[in-house]
C-alpha positions in Angstrom: 22.0 64.2 137.6 20.7 65.6 141.0 17.5 64.1 142.1 14.7 66.0 144.0 11.9 64.0 145.7 8.7 66.0 146.6 6.4 64.2 148.9 2.8 65.2 148.6 0.7 66.8 145.7 -1.3 69.4 147.7 -0.9 73.0 147.2 2.6 73.2 148.5 4.1 70.3 146.8 2.4 71.0 143.5 3.5 74.7 143.5 7.1 73.7 144.5 7.3 71.1 141.8 5.9 73.5 139.2 8.3 76.3 140.1 11.3 74.1 140.5 10.7 72.6 137.1 10.7 76.0 135.5 13.8 77.1 137.4 15.6 74.0 136.2 14.7 74.7 132.6 15.7 78.3 133.0 19.2 77.4 134.2 19.4 74.2 132.0 20.1 72.4 135.2 20.5 68.5 135.3 17.8 68.0 137.9 15.5 65.0 138.1 12.2 66.0 139.8 9.8 63.5 141.2 6.5 64.1 143.1 5.3 61.1 145.2 1.6 61.1 146.1 -1.2 58.6 146.8 -3.3 60.4 144.1 -2.4 61.6 140.6 -3.9 65.1 141.1 -3.7 68.3 143.1 -7.0 68.9 145.0 -8.3 72.4 145.2 -9.8 71.9 148.6 -11.4 75.4 149.0 -14.2 74.2 146.7 -15.0 70.9 148.4 -18.1 72.5 150.1 -19.3 73.3 146.6 -18.8 69.7 145.6 -20.7 68.5 148.7 -23.5 70.9 147.9 -23.9 69.7 144.3 -22.7 73.0 142.8 -19.4 71.8 141.3 -18.5 68.5 139.9 -15.7 66.7 141.8 -13.7 66.5 138.6 -13.5 70.2 138.3 -11.5 70.6 141.6 -8.9 68.0 140.8 -5.9 69.3 138.7 -4.1 66.3 137.0 -0.4 66.2 137.6 0.5 64.4 134.4 -0.2 67.2 131.9 0.3 70.1 134.3 3.7 69.6 135.8 6.0 69.6 132.7 9.3 68.0 133.4 8.2 66.3 136.7 8.0 62.6 137.1 4.8 61.4 138.9 5.1 58.6 141.3 1.9 57.1 142.6 2.2 56.0 146.2 2.0 56.6 149.9 5.4 57.5 151.6 5.8 55.4 154.7 9.3 56.3 155.9 12.5 58.2 155.2 16.2 57.2 155.7 17.9 60.6 156.1 21.4 59.0 156.3 21.0 56.8 153.3 19.0 59.5 151.3 16.2 57.1 150.4 12.5 56.9 151.1 10.0 54.0 151.0 6.5 54.1 149.7 3.6 51.8 149.1 2.1 51.8 145.6 -1.5 51.3 144.7 -1.1 47.5 144.6 0.3 47.5 148.1 3.8 46.9 147.1 6.8 48.5 149.0 9.2 50.4 146.8 12.2 52.6 147.4 13.4 55.9 145.9 16.7 57.7 146.4 17.0 61.4 146.6 19.7 64.3 146.8 17.1 66.8 148.0 13.9 65.9 149.8 10.9 68.2 150.0 8.3 67.0 152.7 4.9 68.4 151.9 2.5 65.5 152.8 -0.2 67.9 153.9 -2.7 67.3 156.6 -5.5 65.0 157.7 -8.7 65.7 159.7 -8.0 66.2 163.4 -10.0 63.6 165.3 -10.7 63.4 169.0 -11.6 60.4 171.3 -15.3 60.8 170.9 -17.2 57.5 170.9 -18.6 56.7 167.5 -17.0 59.7 165.7 -14.9 57.8 163.3 -17.6 55.3 162.5 -20.6 57.5 162.1 -19.3 60.9 161.1 -17.6 62.0 157.9 -15.1 64.7 157.1 -14.3 67.1 154.2 -10.7 66.4 153.1 -11.2 64.4 150.0 -13.5 64.3 147.0 -14.8 61.0 148.3 -15.9 62.6 151.5 -17.5 65.6 149.7 -19.4 63.3 147.2 -20.5 61.0 150.0 -22.0 63.8 152.0 -24.0 65.0 149.0 -25.3 61.5 148.2 -26.0 60.7 151.8 -28.0 63.8 152.5 -30.1 63.3 149.4 -30.7 59.6 150.2 -31.8 60.6 153.7 -34.2 63.3 152.3 -35.5 60.6 149.9 -36.0 58.2 152.7 -37.8 60.7 154.8 -40.3 61.2 152.1 -41.4 57.6 152.3 -40.9 57.0 156.1 -43.9 56.7 158.4 -42.2 57.3 161.7 -42.1 61.0 162.8 -39.0 60.6 164.9 -37.0 59.0 162.0 -38.3 61.6 159.6 -36.9 64.4 161.8 -33.5 62.6 162.2 -33.3 62.1 158.5 -34.0 65.8 158.0 -31.5 67.1 160.5 -27.8 67.8 159.6 -25.2 68.4 162.2 -22.0 70.2 161.1 -19.2 70.4 163.7 -16.7 73.3 163.1 -17.7 76.9 162.4 -14.5 77.9 160.6 -14.1 78.2 156.9 -14.9 74.7 155.6 -17.6 74.0 158.1 -19.4 77.3 157.6 -19.3 77.0 153.9 -20.4 73.4 154.0 -23.5 74.0 156.1 -24.7 76.7 153.6 -23.9 74.7 150.6 -25.7 71.6 152.0 -28.7 73.9 152.9 -28.8 75.2 149.3 -28.9 71.6 148.0 -31.7 70.7 150.5 -33.8 73.7 149.4 -33.6 72.5 145.7 -34.3 69.0 146.9 -37.5 70.1 148.7 -38.8 71.9 145.7 -38.2 68.9 143.4 -39.2 66.2 145.9 -42.3 68.0 147.2 -41.6 68.7 150.8 -41.0 72.0 152.7 -37.3 72.8 152.7 -37.8 74.6 156.1 -38.4 71.0 157.6 -34.7 70.2 157.0 -32.8 71.5 160.1 -29.1 72.5 160.0 -27.2 72.8 163.2 -23.6 74.2 163.3 -21.6 73.5 166.4 -18.2 75.0 167.6 -16.5 75.2 170.9 -15.4 78.8 169.9 -17.1 81.9 171.1 -17.4 83.3 167.5 -18.2 82.0 164.1 -15.2 82.2 161.8 -12.8 84.1 164.2 -10.2 84.1 161.3 -12.2 86.9 159.5 -12.3 89.2 162.5 -15.2 90.2 164.8 -17.0 92.4 162.4 -17.2 90.0 159.4 -17.7 87.1 161.9 -20.8 88.7 163.3 -22.1 89.3 159.7 -21.5 85.7 158.8 -23.4 84.6 161.9 -26.4 87.0 161.1 -26.5 85.4 157.6 -26.5 81.9 159.0 -29.3 82.6 161.6 -31.3 84.5 159.0 -31.2 81.4 156.8 -32.4 79.3 159.7 -29.1 77.6 160.6 -29.1 76.8 164.3 -25.6 78.0 165.4 -24.5 76.7 168.8 -21.2 78.0 170.1 -19.3 76.7 173.2 -20.6 73.2 172.5 -19.4 70.2 170.6 -20.0 66.4 170.3 -19.8 64.0 173.2 -21.1 60.8 171.5 -22.0 60.0 168.0 -24.5 57.2 167.1 -26.0 56.0 163.8 -29.4 57.8 164.5 -28.4 60.5 167.1 -25.7 62.5 168.7 -25.2 63.6 172.3 -23.6 67.0 172.8 -21.2 68.2 175.4 -24.1 69.9 177.2 -25.7 66.5 177.4 -28.5 67.5 175.0 -29.6 64.9 172.4 -30.2 65.5 168.7 -31.8 63.0 166.3 -29.8 63.0 163.1 -28.3 60.7 160.6 -25.9 63.1 158.9 -22.9 64.3 160.9 -20.0 66.3 159.2 -16.8 66.7 161.3 -14.9 69.7 160.0 -13.0 71.1 163.1 -9.5 71.4 161.8 -6.4 69.5 160.7 -3.3 68.0 161.9 0.0 67.1 160.1 -0.1 63.8 158.0 0.8 60.6 159.8 4.2 60.5 158.0 5.4 63.4 160.2 5.1 61.3 163.4 7.3 58.5 161.9 10.2 60.7 161.0 11.8 61.0 164.4 12.3 64.7 164.0 11.2 67.6 166.3 7.6 68.7 166.0 5.4 71.5 167.2 1.6 71.0 167.5 2.0 67.9 165.3 3.8 69.8 162.5 7.4 69.3 161.5 9.7 72.1 162.8 11.5 74.1 160.1 13.6 77.2 159.8 12.3 80.5 158.2 14.0 79.3 155.0 11.8 76.1 155.2 14.8 73.9 155.8 14.6 71.2 158.4 17.2 71.9 161.2 20.2 69.6 161.1 19.2 68.4 157.7 20.6 70.8 154.9 19.3 68.6 152.2 15.7 68.3 153.6 12.9 71.0 153.3 9.4 71.2 154.4 6.4 73.5 154.3 2.6 73.6 154.0 0.1 72.1 156.6 2.7 69.5 157.7 5.3 72.0 158.7 5.5 74.4 161.7 6.7 77.5 159.6 7.7 80.4 161.7 5.4 83.5 161.1 7.9 86.3 160.8 5.1 88.8 160.8 4.1 87.5 164.3 7.1 86.4 166.2 6.6 83.3 168.3 3.7 82.0 166.2 3.6 79.6 163.2 1.7 80.1 160.0 -1.8 78.7 160.0 -2.7 75.8 157.6 -4.4 77.8 154.9 -4.3 77.4 151.1 -2.9 81.0 150.8 0.1 80.1 153.0 0.6 76.7 151.3 0.8 78.1 147.8 3.3 80.9 148.7 5.5 78.5 150.8 5.6 76.3 147.7 7.0 79.1 145.6 9.7 79.8 148.3 10.4 76.1 148.6 11.2 75.9 145.0 13.6 78.9 145.1 15.4 77.6 148.2 15.8 74.0 146.8 17.2 75.5 143.6 19.6 77.7 145.7 20.8 74.7 147.6 21.8 73.3 144.1 23.7 76.4 143.2 21.0 78.2 141.3 19.9 81.6 142.7 19.8 82.8 146.3 17.6 81.5 149.1 15.1 83.6 151.0 13.1 83.4 154.1 9.3 82.9 154.1 7.5 86.1 155.1 3.7 86.2 154.5 1.8 89.2 153.3 -1.9 88.7 154.1 -4.0 89.4 151.0 -7.2 88.9 152.7 -9.9 86.2 153.0 -12.9 85.1 151.0 -15.8 83.1 152.4 -18.6 81.8 150.2 -22.0 81.8 152.1 -24.2 80.1 149.5 -26.6 81.7 147.0 -26.2 85.5 146.6 -23.9 86.0 149.6 -20.4 86.0 150.8 -18.0 87.9 152.9 -14.4 88.9 152.0 -11.7 91.4 153.1 -9.3 91.7 150.2 -6.4 93.9 151.1 -8.3 94.6 154.3 -11.3 96.0 152.5 -14.3 94.5 154.2 -17.0 93.5 151.8 -20.3 91.5 152.1 -23.3 90.6 149.9 -23.0 90.6 146.1 -19.6 92.4 146.0 -18.0 89.8 148.2 -19.7 87.1 146.2 -18.0 88.4 143.0 -14.6 88.8 144.7 -14.8 85.3 146.2 -15.7 83.6 143.0 -13.1 85.5 140.9 -10.5 84.6 143.5 -11.1 80.9 143.2 -11.0 81.1 139.4 -7.7 83.0 139.7 -6.1 80.7 142.1 -7.1 77.5 140.2 -3.8 76.5 138.5 -5.3 75.2 135.2 -7.4 76.9 132.6 -9.6 73.9 131.9 -10.6 73.7 135.5 -11.2 77.5 135.7 -13.4 77.1 132.6 -15.4 74.2 134.1 -15.9 75.8 137.5 -17.0 79.1 135.8 -19.6 77.2 133.9 -20.8 75.6 137.0 -21.2 79.1 138.6 -23.0 80.3 135.6 -25.3 77.3 135.5 -26.2 77.8 139.1 -27.5 81.3 138.3 -30.1 80.2 135.8 -30.9 76.6 136.7 -31.6 74.4 139.8 -28.9 72.2 141.1 -29.1 68.5 140.1 -30.7 66.6 142.8 -29.4 63.0 142.3 -27.5 60.5 144.5 -25.2 58.8 142.0 -23.6 56.4 144.5 -20.0 57.0 143.4 -18.7 57.2 147.0 -19.7 54.6 149.6 -19.5 55.0 153.4 -16.3 53.0 153.3 -14.8 55.2 150.6 -15.4 58.3 152.8 -13.7 57.1 155.9 -11.4 59.6 157.6 -8.4 57.4 157.0 -8.9 57.5 153.2 -7.5 61.1 153.2 -4.3 59.8 154.8 -3.1 57.8 151.7 -4.0 54.6 149.7 -6.7 52.5 151.5 -5.5 48.9 152.0 -7.1 46.4 149.7 -10.1 44.7 151.2 -9.8 41.0 152.1 -11.3 38.4 149.8 
């Protein structure tokens, strides 16, 4: 029996495991497939802004591994190291015990974590958007601050509680700011204050909002944001973060108690421990997704510097679209290394982008056809429903979309995620147990 160990249950690892299991059954191959992950689900990260905005329940964006990956053994744990010569890996289980797993083929898809900078107070006072805990915490924290502002008697504190700073004007940051704004608008109507009193500030060092969608659509996004009252500040970022205010790189000061850091990602911490060549914090791989010098080891997704054959000299960006397709190629090439089928190189065909901009608006360029408004909104939501890999999740998300058309969002802080639960480090793996 040949053993294949897949590290990580993100888009790439999940798709690789699913496809490889199908190929093994098709060829009646004696292959034992294991997927090792700190969590027992695949997280559909593009909808995390919807979770933070109270539009979609956190359960709906998590696809369980147990009843979705047929023929794949799920191992709960955080991989800490790999012995390439001995063909073993070590991992820490949820009870903080160290365990070992042997493998004949290794697939490294540990994904990415939020990219942090050495900004005083950032890790302590800001929160990211890489996990359901972070998304739920942002929703609950914003609602709590709005509730506290309603009973506060200090004007300075009230302004701070009603000011939200989001850093990062790319996909996630832009979608997050509009979803939080939609939540605040509903909260204002239900709590009895003017929603216009809640200020949203979007920061980015870039010269354009969402450069990934091109100049024309990027300008359309910026017009929508400013029309909705979002204060877009380009060429500026955080200098210091404090519990009740932030200092920007232009030395201006903003009173705020809600700071979201959504500036980009870097390879998972495991990559640094492997002792293998990296590029921009990501593991170097060949176009066939094989790790150079290790014919039994493959890697792809956010953790890998996959060459972009459509743009020589560049590597593929860490997007869900690339991750899913690389997972399919991974499965094919791992199977080929076992004697089933032929390998292929990963070559991406861009199918376009979709960006949800809150109620009644979106931008999209499917197959390079540029859309905005209701047409883009329809395409965006249909794309997410199509890309979700489980019917039950599609059904639940579609009902959430339908509910949002006819009813106000639920304005309730349920307290399921604490400030500690939403630390940046929690997206790296299993948090260490707290001391007694």
